[in-house]
N, C-alpha and C positions, 0 to 999 in steps of 0.2 A: 686287542694284544693278547697274543697268544700264552694260553696259561695250560699247565701240566696235563697229562693225559689222563690222571684220576678227578683233578680237578674239574675236567673237562666234561668228564663223565655224569657226574652230580651234577654240572649245572647246566647241560644236556637233555638228562633228564626229567629237573625240575623245571624248567623251559618248556620243553616239552610239552609236557601234561596241564601247563597254565594257559599258552595257547591253545594245549586241542578242549579247554574246558569253555574261553573264550569265544573261538570259535563255533563251538557245538551252541554256546547261548544265542550268536547271533543267526547259526542253524533252526535252531527250535524256535525263536523270534519271527522269522519267516516263513515259518512252516503256518503258525499258527495264525499269524498276521492274515495270508495268503487264504486259509482256508473261511477265515470267516468275510473274508472281500468274495472271495467265490461262489459262499454258499447265502449271501444276501438276499440272492434273488428266487433262488428255490427254496430257500427256510422264509423269509420274509418273516410270515408269521410267528417262525417260534423264537424267531432272533424279538421280536417286539416284545415277546412276554418278558425280557429285559432288558430295552434296549439301550437303557442309562449304563448297565451292565457292559454291555456291548460295545457303546460309544468309548466309553474311557479305557478299556481293555485296547480298543483299535488305533485309540492315538498313543497310549503309552508303547504298545509295540511299536509301532510307526516310531517314536522317538526311542526307543533301544537300537532299532534295523543300523537307524542313524548314525546315532554314538558309536555304539558297536563297531559298525563298519568303518569309520573313522578313526576310531583308536585300534584298531587293527590292520588299518592303511596309513598311518600317519608314518610321513616319511623322517619325520623331525622326531617323531616319540623316542621315550627311553625304555619302550617294549614295544612286540608286534612284531609283524611280519618283516617288518626292514631292518630293525634291527636286531631280529633274530638272524635275518641272512648275514649283519654285516659279523656278527658273531660266528658264524659257520666259516664263515671266508677267513680272519683270523685263526682257524684254527680244524680248515678240514684237514690237515695233517691225520687228524684223530678220526677221520670219517672214512679214510681210503678200505678201498677190499680187505686189506691184510689185516685192519685192525675190526672189522667187521667179522672175517673170521675165526680171529683171537677170542672178542667176546662172546660167539655163542658157540665157539668150537667146532666149528663146521668141519668137514672134509672136503679135501683139494676139490672134487669133484661134484660139490654139493651147487644143485640147479639156484639158487639164490647167487652163488660168486659168478658163473656165466656169463660174459659178454656185460659184465657190469659198467657203466661208463663211470670213469673217474670222476669227484667234483672239482672245477675247476673256478679261476676267476670269471673268467668268461660265460660260465654256463649258470655261476651265480648271477653275474649281473643279466643273463637271459631271464630269471625268475624276476628279479629286481622292475624289467622294463615292460613284463609282461602283466606288473600291479600295477606299474605306470599309465602301461595302456588300457585300464579298465576301461568303460565304455562309461558307469555308473560313477566312477570317481570322480570328477567335477561337483554332482549334483549333489553327493553324497556331502562335502569340502562346504558348497556354496548355503548347502542348507544350516549344518554345523554349527560353521560360522556367523549365519545371518538371522537364525532362527533359534533351533536346536539351543545352541550352546550361549547364545548371546542374543539377544534382541537387535535388530534392525530396523531404524524408523521407516526403512523405503517398504522393507518386506513385510513390519509390524502392521505398518497402515493401510495396504493392498495386499492379502492375503493370495490374490490368487497371480500374481506376479511370480511366487515363488515355486508355481505351479508349475508355469510355463518358463522360465528361465532354469529352474532344476527338477527336469521333468525326472522322477522314477519308471522306470520299466520294470515289470518283474522280471525276464529274459536277462536285463544286465546284472539285477542283484544276485540272480543264480548263478551267474556267470562266474562272477565276484568270490559267490559261497565257492564256487566249484574250486577255483585256483587256489584261495588260500588254504583249502582241505588238503589240492593233490600236493602244494609246495610241503606243507608240513610231512603231507605221508611219505614223501619220496625222501627228505630227509631223514625220516625217523627210521625209513627202511634202508639207510647208508649207515646208521647208528650201531641197529641191533635185530632188522628183518622185519621192524614192528610195523601194522596197519591198524587205519583207526577205521572202525564203523561211523556212518554220517549220519546216521539212522535219525530221522527227526519224528516229533509226533503226531499223525494222522487221525485223529478220535472225535476230533470235534460232530462229525457228518454224525456218528452215532451216536451223541448227546443230543442233536437236533432231532434224531428220531423215535428216540426215546419221548422228548418233547411234542413232539408230533402223534404219537401211539398215543399220549396220556391225556392231549389234547382232545383227540380223537371219541376218547370213550368217554370225556365228560360234558359230549354235545349231547 
């Protein structure tokens, strides 16, 4: 349902910020999980200084990745990327180039206004299709429905089945994250010219290096 411009601006700003935080939670979880996975071989001795901690952390982060990706990509969810796109679709009149210019008091020749494509139902549907076609989506849904969100007897009794039938590939997860962050940034730019930085933590190796040097000093 279309709402007034003032109500739209308030709701968009809040919705955008909440989605930014949730997407960042997913990005951070994926980053740390991958660091643990990548360093299991080259820093095995250091990780084995606290194997229980890393084992629990890895399992918890993997569940977080599955659940957060599912929530963000749930087409029937009350919040998430699909609901956000519906909100935008009903109120796209307030995301016109003219409204962007008004919000930021841009001059007529400002670079942000040049060659700007208008948001249409077709362009929004293209974003929906981009999310629906993500290669990792079926695996996320199966894992959420059959193990991480609820225990299914088939997969509970044979854990190897879910690894085969719902394979998770790093590249597919990263493609999904890129799609989500790009869509939010695109509409954020249409709203007030703002873009988010999606820097993820990348400091586990430094910690493991400290552990290695400390271990060498005690040998």
